[in-house]
N, CA, C and O atoms as a printed pandas DataFrame, in Angstrom:
     atom_number atom_name residue_name chain_id  residue_number  x_coord  y_coord  z_coord
0              1         N          UNK        A               1  -17.637   17.409   23.924
1              2        CA          UNK        A               1  -17.799   16.559   22.755
2              3         C          UNK        A               1  -18.137   15.156   23.235
3              4         O          UNK        A               1  -17.514   14.644   24.165
4              5         N          UNK        A               2  -19.110   14.545   22.607
5              6        CA          UNK        A               2  -19.490   13.166   22.889
6              7         C          UNK        A               2  -19.395   12.374   21.591
7              8         O          UNK        A               2  -19.860   12.822   20.543
8              9         N          UNK        A               3  -18.791   11.197   21.671
9             10        CA          UNK        A               3  -18.572   10.354   20.499
10            11         C          UNK        A               3  -19.016    8.930   20.818
11            12         O          UNK        A               3  -18.741    8.415   21.902
12            13         N          UNK        A               4  -19.703    8.299   19.870
13            14        CA          UNK        A               4  -20.059    6.890   19.977
14            15         C          UNK        A               4  -19.524    6.190   18.733
15            16         O          UNK        A               4  -19.751    6.640   17.610
16            17         N          UNK        A               5  -18.814    5.088   18.941
17            18        CA          UNK        A               5  -18.325    4.269   17.837
18            19         C          UNK        A               5  -18.973    2.901   17.980
19            20         O          UNK        A               5  -18.910    2.278   19.039
20            21         N          UNK        A               6  -19.601    2.440   16.895
21            22        CA          UNK        A               6  -20.314    1.169   16.938
22            23         C          UNK        A               6  -19.696    0.166   15.972
23            24         O          UNK        A               6  -18.953    0.515   15.054
24            25         N          UNK        A               7  -20.040   -1.104   16.224
25            26        CA          UNK        A               7  -19.581   -2.174   15.329
26            27         C          UNK        A               7  -20.600   -3.303   15.344
27            28         O          UNK        A               7  -20.958   -3.818   16.404
28            29         N          UNK        A               8  -21.065   -3.683   14.156
29            30        CA          UNK        A               8  -21.941   -4.843   13.962
30            31         C          UNK        A               8  -23.157   -4.853   14.896
31            32         O          UNK        A               8  -23.415   -5.850   15.570
32            33         N          UNK        A               9  -23.892   -3.758   14.932
33            34        CA          UNK        A               9  -25.071   -3.681   15.786
34            35         C          UNK        A               9  -26.354   -3.722   14.961
35            36         O          UNK        A               9  -26.353   -3.333   13.793
36            37         N          UNK        A              10  -27.453   -4.193   15.567
37            38        CA          UNK        A              10  -28.740   -4.166   14.876
38            39         C          UNK        A              10  -29.143   -2.736   14.518
39            40         O          UNK        A              10  -28.663   -1.777   15.122
40            41         N          UNK        A              11  -30.030   -2.606   13.530
41            42        CA          UNK        A              11  -30.448   -1.309   13.011
42            43         C          UNK        A              11  -31.050   -0.360   14.031
43            44         O          UNK        A              11  -30.936    0.855   13.876
44            45         N          UNK        A              12  -31.689   -0.883   15.070
45            46        CA          UNK        A              12  -32.306    0.018   16.041
46            47         C          UNK        A              12  -31.271    0.905   16.740
47            48         O          UNK        A              12  -31.574    2.049   17.080
48            49         N          UNK        A              13  -30.059    0.395   16.959
49            50        CA          UNK        A              13  -29.003    1.214   17.565
50            51         C          UNK        A              13  -28.668    2.381   16.641
51            52         O          UNK        A              13  -28.589    3.532   17.071
52            53         N          UNK        A              14  -28.474    2.057   15.363
53            54        CA          UNK        A              14  -28.147    3.072   14.366
54            55         C          UNK        A              14  -29.233    4.146   14.301
55            56         O          UNK        A              14  -28.940    5.341   14.321
56            57         N          UNK        A              15  -30.477    3.708   14.223
57            58        CA          UNK        A              15  -31.585    4.671   14.149
58            59         C          UNK        A              15  -31.669    5.549   15.366
59            60         O          UNK        A              15  -31.872    6.758   15.250
60            61         N          UNK        A              16  -31.514    4.954   16.547
61            62        CA          UNK        A              16  -31.584    5.731   17.785
62            63         C          UNK        A              16  -30.450    6.745   17.860
63            64         O          UNK        A              16  -30.677    7.911   18.183
64            65         N          UNK        A              17  -29.224    6.303   17.560
65            66        CA          UNK        A              17  -28.085    7.217   17.632
66            67         C          UNK        A              17  -28.209    8.345   16.612
67            68         O          UNK        A              17  -27.841    9.484   16.897
68            69         N          UNK        A              18  -28.729    8.029   15.414
69            70        CA          UNK        A              18  -28.938    9.070   14.400
70            71         C          UNK        A              18  -29.969   10.099   14.852
71            72         O          UNK        A              18  -29.933   11.247   14.409
72            73         N          UNK        A              19  -30.886    9.698   15.729
73            74        CA          UNK        A              19  -31.922   10.631   16.183
74            75         C          UNK        A              19  -31.401   11.660   17.185
75            76         O          UNK        A              19  -32.050   12.678   17.424
76            77         N          UNK        A              20  -30.234   11.398   17.770
77            78        CA          UNK        A              20  -29.734   12.340   18.768
78            79         C          UNK        A              20  -28.288   12.788   18.544
79            80         O          UNK        A              20  -27.762   13.596   19.309
80            81         N          UNK        A              21  -27.647   12.264   17.497
81            82        CA          UNK        A              21  -26.262   12.627   17.213
82            83         C          UNK        A              21  -26.061   12.708   15.700
83            84         O          UNK        A              21  -26.940   12.318   14.931
84            85         N          UNK        A              22  -24.905   13.215   15.278
85            86        CA          UNK        A              22  -24.559   13.288   13.862
86            87         C          UNK        A              22  -23.717   12.076   13.503
87            88         O          UNK        A              22  -22.749   11.773   14.200
88            89         N          UNK        A              23  -24.068   11.371   12.420
89            90        CA          UNK        A              23  -23.255   10.249   11.950
90            91         C          UNK        A              23  -22.248   10.803   10.938
91            92         O          UNK        A              23  -22.607   11.118    9.804
92            93         N          UNK        A              24  -20.996   10.916   11.356
93            94        CA          UNK        A              24  -19.980   11.523   10.488
94            95         C          UNK        A              24  -19.276   10.513    9.606
95            96         O          UNK        A              24  -18.628   10.883    8.626
96            97         N          UNK        A              25  -19.397    9.241    9.945
97            98        CA          UNK        A              25  -18.860    8.132    9.158
98            99         C          UNK        A              25  -19.662    6.906    9.581
99           100         O          UNK        A              25  -20.295    6.925   10.637
100          101         N          UNK        A              26  -19.651    5.843    8.783
101          102        CA          UNK        A              26  -20.422    4.665    9.190
102          103         C          UNK        A              26  -20.034    4.193   10.591
103          104         O          UNK        A              26  -18.878    3.856   10.844
104          105         N          UNK        A              27  -20.999    4.172   11.484
105          106        CA          UNK        A              27  -20.764    3.707   12.846
106          107         C          UNK        A              27  -20.095    4.700   13.776
107          108         O          UNK        A              27  -19.741    4.341   14.898
108          109         N          UNK        A              28  -19.911    5.946   13.341
109          110        CA          UNK        A              28  -19.267    6.967   14.182
110          111         C          UNK        A              28  -20.235    8.131   14.347
111          112         O          UNK        A              28  -20.610    8.782   13.371
112          113         N          UNK        A              29  -20.635    8.387   15.588
113          114        CA          UNK        A              29  -21.615    9.422   15.900
114          115         C          UNK        A              29  -20.988   10.448   16.830
115          116         O          UNK        A              29  -20.279   10.088   17.769
116          117         N          UNK        A              30  -21.246   11.719   16.574
117          118        CA          UNK        A              30  -20.694   12.780   17.411
118          119         C          UNK        A              30  -21.760   13.837   17.673
119          120         O          UNK        A              30  -22.709   14.006   16.906
120          121         N          UNK        A              31  -21.570   14.528   18.767
121          122        CA          UNK        A              31  -22.367   15.715   19.052
122          123         C          UNK        A              31  -21.489   16.636   19.890
123          124         O          UNK        A              31  -20.884   16.191   20.865
124          125         N          UNK        A              32  -21.410   17.913   19.525
125          126        CA          UNK        A              32  -20.489   18.806   20.228
126          127         C          UNK        A              32  -20.873   19.054   21.688
127          128         O          UNK        A              32  -20.003   19.152   22.554
128          129         N          UNK        A              33  -22.175   19.155   21.958
129          130        CA          UNK        A              33  -22.609   19.433   23.334
130          131         C          UNK        A              33  -23.720   18.457   23.709
131          132         O          UNK        A              33  -24.761   18.403   23.055
132          133         N          UNK        A              34  -23.485   17.688   24.770
133          134        CA          UNK        A              34  -24.506   16.793   25.315
134          135         C          UNK        A              34  -24.337   16.825   26.825
135          136         O          UNK        A              34  -23.294   16.433   27.349
136          137         N          UNK        A              35  -25.373   17.298   27.526
137          138        CA          UNK        A              35  -25.230   17.387   28.976
138          139         C          UNK        A              35  -25.288   16.001   29.616
139          140         O          UNK        A              35  -25.684   15.025   28.979
140          141         N          UNK        A              36  -24.893   15.933   30.864
141          142        CA          UNK        A              36  -24.777   14.656   31.563
142          143         C          UNK        A              36  -26.110   13.916   31.610
143          144         O          UNK        A              36  -26.140   12.699   31.427
144          145         N          UNK        A              37  -27.200   14.617   31.849
145          146        CA          UNK        A              37  -28.507   13.981   31.930
146          147         C          UNK        A              37  -28.902   13.292   30.626
147          148         O          UNK        A              37  -29.401   12.167   30.639
148          149         N          UNK        A              38  -28.678   13.967   29.508
149          150        CA          UNK        A              38  -29.001   13.384   28.201
150          151         C          UNK        A              38  -28.081   12.197   27.923
151          152         O          UNK        A              38  -28.529   11.163   27.426
152          153         N          UNK        A              39  -26.805   12.346   28.241
153          154        CA          UNK        A              39  -25.845   11.250   28.022
154          155         C          UNK        A              39  -26.231   10.022   28.861
155          156         O          UNK        A              39  -26.158    8.894   28.374
156          157         N          UNK        A              40  -26.636   10.235   30.104
157          158        CA          UNK        A              40  -27.047    9.124   30.967
158          159         C          UNK        A              40  -28.302    8.440   30.420
159          160         O          UNK        A              40  -28.401    7.213   30.461
160          161         N          UNK        A              41  -29.254    9.214   29.912
161          162        CA          UNK        A              41  -30.469    8.644   29.331
162          163         C          UNK        A              41  -30.121    7.850   28.072
163          164         O          UNK        A              41  -30.651    6.759   27.861
164          165         N          UNK        A              42  -29.239    8.391   27.240
165          166        CA          UNK        A              42  -28.791    7.684   26.045
166          167         C          UNK        A              42  -28.186    6.341   26.438
167          168         O          UNK        A              42  -28.491    5.318   25.824
168          169         N          UNK        A              43  -27.335    6.341   27.453
169          170        CA          UNK        A              43  -26.687    5.113   27.905
170          171         C          UNK        A              43  -27.713    4.114   28.448
171          172         O          UNK        A              43  -27.591    2.915   28.199
172          173         N          UNK        A              44  -28.717    4.589   29.184
173          174        CA          UNK        A              44  -29.758    3.700   29.709
174          175         C          UNK        A              44  -30.492    2.988   28.577
175          176         O          UNK        A              44  -30.757    1.789   28.664
176          177         N          UNK        A              45  -30.819    3.722   27.521
177          178        CA          UNK        A              45  -31.501    3.120   26.371
178          179         C          UNK        A              45  -30.606    2.071   25.725
179          180         O          UNK        A              45  -31.060    0.965   25.434
180          181         N          UNK        A              46  -29.351    2.405   25.501
181          182        CA          UNK        A              46  -28.425    1.462   24.873
182          183         C          UNK        A              46  -28.255    0.211   25.737
183          184         O          UNK        A              46  -28.214   -0.903   25.213
184          185         N          UNK        A              47  -28.157    0.388   27.050
185          186        CA          UNK        A              47  -28.032   -0.762   27.951
186          187         C          UNK        A              47  -29.273   -1.642   27.924
187          188         O          UNK        A              47  -29.170   -2.863   28.044
188          189         N          UNK        A              48  -30.436   -1.039   27.768
189          190        CA          UNK        A              48  -31.682   -1.818   27.756
190          191         C          UNK        A              48  -31.744   -2.736   26.525
191          192         O          UNK        A              48  -32.518   -3.693   26.512
192          193         N          UNK        A              49  -30.945   -2.457   25.505
193          194        CA          UNK        A              49  -30.889   -3.292   24.304
194          195         C          UNK        A              49  -29.677   -4.217   24.294
195          196         O          UNK        A              49  -29.400   -4.853   23.278
196          197         N          UNK        A              50  -28.958   -4.302   25.397
197          198        CA          UNK        A              50  -27.699   -5.050   25.455
198          199         C          UNK        A              50  -27.840   -6.501   25.001
199          200         O          UNK        A              50  -26.912   -7.044   24.402
200          201         N          UNK        A              51  -28.967   -7.136   25.270
201          202        CA          UNK        A              51  -29.149   -8.538   24.891
202          203         C          UNK        A              51  -29.167   -8.722   23.372
203          204         O          UNK        A              51  -29.014   -9.846   22.894
204          205         N          UNK        A              52  -29.350   -7.650   22.607
205          206        CA          UNK        A              52  -29.364   -7.724   21.145
206          207         C          UNK        A              52  -27.970   -7.563   20.520
207          208         O          UNK        A              52  -27.813   -7.706   19.308
208          209         N          UNK        A              53  -26.980   -7.271   21.334
209          210        CA          UNK        A              53  -25.620   -7.055   20.819
210          211         C          UNK        A              53  -24.996   -8.404   20.493
211          212         O          UNK        A              53  -24.876   -9.256   21.374
212          213         N          UNK        A              54  -24.592   -8.615   19.226
213          214        CA          UNK        A              54  -23.945   -9.892   18.875
214          215         C          UNK        A              54  -22.563   -9.994   19.522
215          216         O          UNK        A              54  -22.007   -9.003   19.997
216          217         N          UNK        A              55  -22.028  -11.205   19.530
217          218        CA          UNK        A              55  -20.735  -11.439   20.177
218          219         C          UNK        A              55  -19.624  -10.570   19.590
219          220         O          UNK        A              55  -18.744  -10.120   20.324
220          221         N          UNK        A              56  -19.653  -10.330   18.281
221          222        CA          UNK        A              56  -18.611   -9.526   17.643
222          223         C          UNK        A              56  -19.032   -8.065   17.478
223          224         O          UNK        A              56  -18.402   -7.325   16.722
224          225         N          UNK        A              57  -20.065   -7.651   18.161
225          226        CA          UNK        A              57  -20.554   -6.279   18.043
226          227         C          UNK        A              57  -20.459   -5.536   19.357
227          228         O          UNK        A              57  -20.170   -6.120   20.401
228          229         N          UNK        A              58  -20.704   -4.252   19.290
229          230        CA          UNK        A              58  -20.702   -3.447   20.498
230          231         C          UNK        A              58  -20.516   -1.981   20.188
231          232         O          UNK        A              58  -20.564   -1.552   19.035
232          233         N          UNK        A              59  -20.304   -1.229   21.243
233          234        CA          UNK        A              59  -20.085    0.206   21.073
234          235         C          UNK        A              59  -19.260    0.734   22.221
235          236         O          UNK        A              59  -19.158    0.127   23.287
236          237         N          UNK        A              60  -18.682    1.876   21.966
237          238        CA          UNK        A              60  -17.945    2.591   23.008
238          239         C          UNK        A              60  -18.382    4.046   22.958
239          240         O          UNK        A              60  -18.421    4.660   21.892
240          241         N          UNK        A              61  -18.706    4.584   24.113
241          242        CA          UNK        A              61  -19.182    5.961   24.271
242          243         C          UNK        A              61  -18.080    6.759   24.960
243          244         O          UNK        A              61  -17.667    6.417   26.068
244          245         N          UNK        A              62  -17.603    7.818   24.311
245          246        CA          UNK        A              62  -16.566    8.708   24.861
246          247         C          UNK        A              62  -17.166   10.076   25.125
247          248         O          UNK        A              62  -18.059   10.513   24.399
248          249         N          UNK        A              63  -16.684   10.757   26.155
249          250        CA          UNK        A              63  -17.054   12.154   26.364
250          251         C          UNK        A              63  -15.955   12.866   27.133
251          252         O          UNK        A              63  -15.164   12.243   27.840
252          253         N          UNK        A              64  -15.922   14.168   26.984
253          254        CA          UNK        A              64  -14.937   14.991   27.689
254          255         C          UNK        A              64  -15.278   15.028   29.167
255          256         O          UNK        A              64  -16.437   15.197   29.545
256          257         N          UNK        A              65  -14.252   14.867   30.004
257          258        CA          UNK        A              65  -14.439   14.920   31.448
258          259         C          UNK        A              65  -13.149   15.397   32.097
259          260         O          UNK        A              65  -12.091   14.794   31.916
260          261         N          UNK        A              66  -13.243   16.468   32.841
261          262        CA          UNK        A              66  -12.049   16.998   33.509
262          263         C          UNK        A              66  -11.547   16.061   34.600
263          264         O          UNK        A              66  -10.381   16.134   34.987
264          265         N          UNK        A              67  -12.413   15.181   35.099
265          266        CA          UNK        A              67  -12.042   14.269   36.181
266          267         C          UNK        A              67  -11.406   12.974   35.681
267          268         O          UNK        A              67  -10.767   12.268   36.461
268          269         N          UNK        A              68  -11.566   12.650   34.411
269          270        CA          UNK        A              68  -11.065   11.390   33.859
270          271         C          UNK        A              68   -9.623   11.532   33.382
271          272         O          UNK        A              68   -9.180   12.634   33.058
272          273         N          UNK        A              69   -8.892   10.418   33.340
273          274        CA          UNK        A              69   -7.524   10.460   32.801
274          275         C          UNK        A              69   -7.513   11.027   31.390
275          276         O          UNK        A              69   -8.353   10.671   30.564
276          277         N          UNK        A              70   -6.575   11.894   31.121
277          278        CA          UNK        A              70   -6.412   12.547   29.816
278          279         C          UNK        A              70   -7.663   13.308   29.388
279          280         O          UNK        A              70   -7.813   13.643   28.213
280          281         N          UNK        A              71   -8.564   13.585   30.338
281          282        CA          UNK        A              71   -9.772   14.358   30.028
282          283         C          UNK        A              71  -10.805   13.607   29.207
283          284         O          UNK        A              71  -11.681   14.223   28.601
284          285         N          UNK        A              72  -10.712   12.262   29.177
285          286        CA          UNK        A              72  -11.594   11.455   28.352
286          287         C          UNK        A              72  -12.194   10.314   29.174
287          288         O          UNK        A              72  -11.479    9.437   29.660
288          289         N          UNK        A              73  -13.519   10.343   29.320
289          290        CA          UNK        A              73  -14.227    9.267   30.012
290          291         C          UNK        A              73  -14.907    8.395   28.963
291          292         O          UNK        A              73  -15.142    8.847   27.843
292          293         N          UNK        A              74  -15.226    7.151   29.313
293          294        CA          UNK        A              74  -15.855    6.253   28.351
294          295         C          UNK        A              74  -16.638    5.153   29.045
295          296         O          UNK        A              74  -16.438    4.870   30.227
296          297         N          UNK        A              75  -17.529    4.544   28.286
297          298        CA          UNK        A              75  -18.264    3.348   28.686
298          299         C          UNK        A              75  -18.277    2.407   27.494
299          300         O          UNK        A              75  -18.320    2.851   26.347
300          301         N          UNK        A              76  -18.240    1.110   27.762
301          302        CA          UNK        A              76  -18.177    0.111   26.700
302          303         C          UNK        A              76  -19.333   -0.866   26.870
303          304         O          UNK        A              76  -19.648   -1.298   27.979
304          305         N          UNK        A              77  -19.952   -1.201   25.752
305          306        CA          UNK        A              77  -21.003   -2.216   25.718
306          307         C          UNK        A              77  -20.617   -3.229   24.655
307          308         O          UNK        A              77  -20.582   -2.891   23.472
308          309         N          UNK        A              78  -20.324   -4.476   25.050
309          310        CA          UNK        A              78  -19.891   -5.491   24.085
310          311         C          UNK        A              78  -18.448   -5.287   23.685
311          312         O          UNK        A              78  -17.565   -5.101   24.522
312          313         N          UNK        A              79  -18.231   -5.326   22.357
313          314        CA          UNK        A              79  -16.908   -5.096   21.797
314          315         C          UNK        A              79  -16.469   -3.688   22.152
315          316         O          UNK        A              79  -17.360   -2.856   22.326
316          317         N          UNK        A              80  -15.236   -3.334   22.277
317          318        CA          UNK        A              80  -14.027   -4.094   21.992
318          319         C          UNK        A              80  -13.644   -4.992   23.153
319          320         O          UNK        A              80  -13.964   -4.709   24.308
320          321         N          UNK        A              81  -12.970   -6.053   22.841
321          322        CA          UNK        A              81  -12.572   -7.026   23.858
322          323         C          UNK        A              81  -11.182   -6.719   24.394
323          324         O          UNK        A              81  -10.402   -7.631   24.667
324          325         N          UNK        A              82  -10.879   -5.468   24.541
325          326        CA          UNK        A              82   -9.590   -5.060   25.082
326          327         C          UNK        A              82   -9.823   -4.409   26.433
327          328         O          UNK        A              82  -10.872   -3.815   26.683
328          329         N          UNK        A              83   -8.844   -4.527   27.283
329          330        CA          UNK        A              83   -8.930   -3.855   28.565
330          331         C          UNK        A              83   -8.345   -2.463   28.427
331          332         O          UNK        A              83   -7.345   -2.257   27.739
332          333         N          UNK        A              84   -8.978   -1.521   29.086
333          334        CA          UNK        A              84   -8.478   -0.147   29.118
334          335         C          UNK        A              84   -8.092    0.143   30.561
335          336         O          UNK        A              84   -8.906    0.007   31.474
336          337         N          UNK        A              85   -6.866    0.536   30.750
337          338        CA          UNK        A              85   -6.348    0.829   32.091
338          339         C          UNK        A              85   -5.789    2.238   32.126
339          340         O          UNK        A              85   -5.179    2.705   31.163
340          341         N          UNK        A              86   -6.002    2.903   33.239
341          342        CA          UNK        A              86   -5.432    4.236   33.436
342          343         C          UNK        A              86   -4.012    4.057   33.966
343          344         O          UNK        A              86   -3.779    3.274   34.887
344          345         N          UNK        A              87   -3.070    4.786   33.378
345          346        CA          UNK        A              87   -1.678    4.743   33.818
346          347         C          UNK        A              87   -1.078    6.130   33.661
347          348         O          UNK        A              87   -0.951    6.640   32.547
348          349         N          UNK        A              88   -0.715    6.732   34.774
349          350        CA          UNK        A              88   -0.071    8.042   34.789
350          351         C          UNK        A              88   -0.827    9.078   33.968
351          352         O          UNK        A              88   -0.230    9.862   33.229
352          353         N          UNK        A              89   -2.146    9.070   34.108
353          354        CA          UNK        A              89   -2.957   10.092   33.465
354          355         C          UNK        A              89   -3.360    9.804   32.030
355          356         O          UNK        A              89   -3.912   10.677   31.361
356          357         N          UNK        A              90   -3.095    8.598   31.543
357          358        CA          UNK        A              90   -3.463    8.221   30.176
358          359         C          UNK        A              90   -4.208    6.896   30.192
359          360         O          UNK        A              90   -4.056    6.095   31.115
360          361         N          UNK        A              91   -5.016    6.673   29.159
361          362        CA          UNK        A              91   -5.668    5.382   28.969
362          363         C          UNK        A              91   -4.770    4.507   28.107
363          364         O          UNK        A              91   -4.324    4.934   27.042
364          365         N          UNK        A              92   -4.505    3.294   28.558
365          366        CA          UNK        A              92   -3.740    2.322   27.798
366          367         C          UNK        A              92   -4.644    1.145   27.467
367          368         O          UNK        A              92   -5.493    0.767   28.274
368          369         N          UNK        A              93   -4.469    0.566   26.293
369          370        CA          UNK        A              93   -5.257   -0.607   25.919
370          371         C          UNK        A              93   -4.329   -1.784   25.689
371          372         O          UNK        A              93   -3.195   -1.637   25.232
372          373         N          UNK        A              94   -4.843   -2.943   26.018
373          374        CA          UNK        A              94   -4.113   -4.152   25.685
374          375         C          UNK        A              94   -5.113   -5.296   25.584
375          376         O          UNK        A              94   -6.186   -5.277   26.187
376          377         N          UNK        A              95   -4.727   -6.270   24.818
377          378        CA          UNK        A              95   -5.553   -7.464   24.660
378          379         C          UNK        A              95   -4.728   -8.674   25.023
379          380         O          UNK        A              95   -3.509   -8.689   24.852
380          381         N          UNK        A              96   -5.395   -9.674   25.519
381          382        CA          UNK        A              96   -4.704  -10.900   25.883
382          383         C          UNK        A              96   -4.399  -11.701   24.627
383          384         O          UNK        A              96   -5.107  -11.603   23.625
384          385         N          UNK        A              97   -3.356  -12.480   24.694
385          386        CA          UNK        A              97   -3.017  -13.356   23.583
386          387         C          UNK        A              97   -4.078  -14.451   23.535
387          388         O          UNK        A              97   -4.387  -15.075   24.550
388          389         N          UNK        A              98   -4.621  -14.672   22.365
389          390        CA          UNK        A              98   -5.659  -15.687   22.195
390          391         C          UNK        A              98   -5.063  -16.929   21.563
391          392         O          UNK        A              98   -3.891  -16.940   21.187
392          393         N          UNK        A              99   -5.862  -17.965   21.447
393          394        CA          UNK        A              99   -5.384  -19.179   20.796
394          395         C          UNK        A              99   -4.973  -18.891   19.363
395          396         O          UNK        A              99   -4.052  -19.512   18.833
396          397         N          UNK        A             100   -5.669  -17.938   18.737
397          398        CA          UNK        A             100   -5.337  -17.585   17.364
398          399         C          UNK        A             100   -3.976  -16.903   17.269
399          400         O          UNK        A             100   -3.345  -16.922   16.212
400          401         N          UNK        A             101   -3.532  -16.318   18.337
401          402        CA          UNK        A             101   -2.243  -15.629   18.361
402          403         C          UNK        A             101   -1.500  -16.006   19.639
403          404         O          UNK        A             101   -1.211  -15.148   20.473
404          405         N          UNK        A             102   -1.198  -17.278   19.785
405          406        CA          UNK        A             102   -0.516  -17.701   20.996
406          407         C          UNK        A             102    0.970  -17.365   20.927
407          408         O          UNK        A             102    1.482  -16.960   19.883
408          409         N          UNK        A             103    1.643  -17.538   22.046
409          410        CA          UNK        A             103    3.043  -17.122   22.128
410          411         C          UNK        A             103    3.934  -17.907   21.173
411          412         O          UNK        A             103    4.880  -17.346   20.620
412          413         N          UNK        A             104    3.652  -19.194   20.967
413          414        CA          UNK        A             104    4.481  -19.979   20.049
414          415         C          UNK        A             104    4.381  -19.434   18.631
415          416         O          UNK        A             104    5.381  -19.349   17.918
416          417         N          UNK        A             105    3.166  -19.064   18.226
417          418        CA          UNK        A             105    2.985  -18.512   16.883
418          419         C          UNK        A             105    3.726  -17.183   16.748
419          420         O          UNK        A             105    4.374  -16.929   15.732
420          421         N          UNK        A             106    3.629  -16.346   17.764
421          422        CA          UNK        A             106    4.302  -15.048   17.720
422          423         C          UNK        A             106    5.827  -15.218   17.649
423          424         O          UNK        A             106    6.499  -14.492   16.917
424          425         N          UNK        A             107    6.361  -16.166   18.400
425          426        CA          UNK        A             107    7.807  -16.421   18.379
426          427         C          UNK        A             107    8.228  -16.893   16.989
427          428         O          UNK        A             107    9.251  -16.453   16.466
428          429         N          UNK        A             108    7.432  -17.798   16.383
429          430        CA          UNK        A             108    7.734  -18.284   15.037
430          431         C          UNK        A             108    7.719  -17.129   14.032
431          432         O          UNK        A             108    8.595  -17.043   13.172
432          433         N          UNK        A             109    6.725  -16.242   14.140
433          434        CA          UNK        A             109    6.650  -15.103   13.228
434          435         C          UNK        A             109    7.885  -14.214   13.353
435          436         O          UNK        A             109    8.417  -13.739   12.350
436          437         N          UNK        A             110    8.341  -13.989   14.593
437          438        CA          UNK        A             110    9.534  -13.174   14.806
438          439         C          UNK        A             110   10.773  -13.839   14.207
439          440         O          UNK        A             110   11.599  -13.175   13.580
440          441         N          UNK        A             111   10.897  -15.150   14.402
441          442        CA          UNK        A             111   12.057  -15.867   13.840
442          443         C          UNK        A             111   12.033  -15.801   12.324
443          444         O          UNK        A             111   13.062  -15.552   11.696
444          445         N          UNK        A             112   10.855  -16.024   11.726
445          446        CA          UNK        A             112   10.736  -15.947   10.266
446          447         C          UNK        A             112   11.127  -14.563    9.761
447          448         O          UNK        A             112   11.799  -14.434    8.737
448          449         N          UNK        A             113   10.706  -13.537   10.480
449          450        CA          UNK        A             113   11.033  -12.161   10.082
450          451         C          UNK        A             113   12.547  -11.945   10.163
451          452         O          UNK        A             113   13.147  -11.353    9.265
452          453         N          UNK        A             114   13.158  -12.432   11.252
453          454        CA          UNK        A             114   14.605  -12.285   11.401
454          455         C          UNK        A             114   15.353  -12.982   10.266
455          456         O          UNK        A             114   16.330  -12.443    9.747
456          457         N          UNK        A             115   14.898  -14.182    9.877
457          458        CA          UNK        A             115   15.540  -14.901    8.776
458          459         C          UNK        A             115   15.421  -14.133    7.475
459          460         O          UNK        A             115   16.385  -14.046    6.715
460          461         N          UNK        A             116   14.250  -13.575    7.210
461          462        CA          UNK        A             116   14.057  -12.790    5.986
462          463         C          UNK        A             116   14.945  -11.559    5.999
463          464         O          UNK        A             116   15.520  -11.189    4.976
464          465         N          UNK        A             117   15.056  -10.916    7.177
465          466        CA          UNK        A             117   15.917   -9.737    7.287
466          467         C          UNK        A             117   17.372  -10.105    7.013
467          468         O          UNK        A             117   18.087   -9.371    6.330
468          469         N          UNK        A             118   17.803  -11.242    7.548
469          470        CA          UNK        A             118   19.179  -11.681    7.323
470          471         C          UNK        A             118   19.431  -11.959    5.849
471          472         O          UNK        A             118   20.473  -11.592    5.306
472          473         N          UNK        A             119   18.456  -12.617    5.200
473          474        CA          UNK        A             119   18.615  -12.943    3.785
474          475         C          UNK        A             119   18.687  -11.684    2.932
475          476         O          UNK        A             119   19.452  -11.635    1.969
476          477         N          UNK        A             120   17.924  -10.696    3.261
477          478        CA          UNK        A             120   17.917   -9.472    2.455
478          479         C          UNK        A             120   19.141   -8.597    2.725
479          480         O          UNK        A             120   19.487   -7.746    1.905
480          481         N          UNK        A             121   19.797   -8.801    3.865
481          482        CA          UNK        A             121   20.970   -7.993    4.203
482          483         C          UNK        A             121   22.275   -8.617    3.742
483          484         O          UNK        A             121   23.315   -7.958    3.784
484          485         N          UNK        A             122   22.250   -9.855    3.308
485          486        CA          UNK        A             122   23.505  -10.473    2.870
486          487         C          UNK        A             122   23.853   -9.985    1.476
487          488         O          UNK        A             122   23.004   -9.902    0.589
488          489         N          UNK        A             123   25.113   -9.669    1.312
489          490        CA          UNK        A             123   25.565   -9.185    0.018
490          491         C          UNK        A             123   25.879  -10.389   -0.869
491          492         O          UNK        A             123   26.384  -11.399   -0.380
492          493         N          UNK        A             124   25.592  -10.293   -2.144
493          494        CA          UNK        A             124   25.886  -11.414   -3.034
494          495         C          UNK        A             124   27.397  -11.658   -3.085
495          496         O          UNK        A             124   28.200  -10.725   -3.116
496          497         N          UNK        A             125   27.742  -12.906   -3.091
497          498        CA          UNK        A             125   29.170  -13.228   -3.151
498          499         C          UNK        A             125   29.594  -13.286   -4.601
499          500         O          UNK        A             125   28.831  -13.706   -5.470
500          501         N          UNK        A             126   30.811  -12.862   -4.850
501          502        CA          UNK        A             126   31.344  -12.904   -6.215
502          503         C          UNK        A             126   32.531  -13.837   -6.240
503          504         O          UNK        A             126   33.305  -13.916   -5.286
504          505         N          UNK        A             127   32.653  -14.508   -7.295
505          506        CA          UNK        A             127   33.798  -15.399   -7.457
506          507         C          UNK        A             127   34.668  -14.889   -8.587
507          508         O          UNK        A             127   34.171  -14.480   -9.636
508          509         N          UNK        A             128   35.935  -14.918   -8.368
509          510        CA          UNK        A             128   36.843  -14.536   -9.438
510          511         C          UNK        A             128   37.592  -15.745   -9.908
511          512         O          UNK        A             128   37.960  -16.608   -9.112
512          513         N          UNK        A             129   37.817  -15.814  -11.177
513          514        CA          UNK        A             129   38.523  -16.955  -11.763
514          515         C          UNK        A             129   39.855  -16.542  -12.287
515          516         O          UNK        A             129   40.594  -17.371  -12.818
């Protein structure tokens, strides 16, 4: 099985992928059988258009591989901006904290959540006269 997931790409990518794969959802292309030679040629074409990929766009190509961790190999062009690392036979993803989500902001969000949790867990006090 070969899968391509795209995001914010020019129309030529969409047209090319539709010519050799099935589009099962917007930006998601699959084909049950694609030999290595065809997959490599597909990748060469996509790479030749790399300069047209916008900053927030890109694609990821997945395929079954007995040699890859968890039996899944991949190549990335542009987005996603996450690192994929192999760990004990699995692919793990993580992203770095950006200015938009710096550690101070995350700490504040956690504190705010804790305060809300405390407020919702306190039982109303009753006064008797």
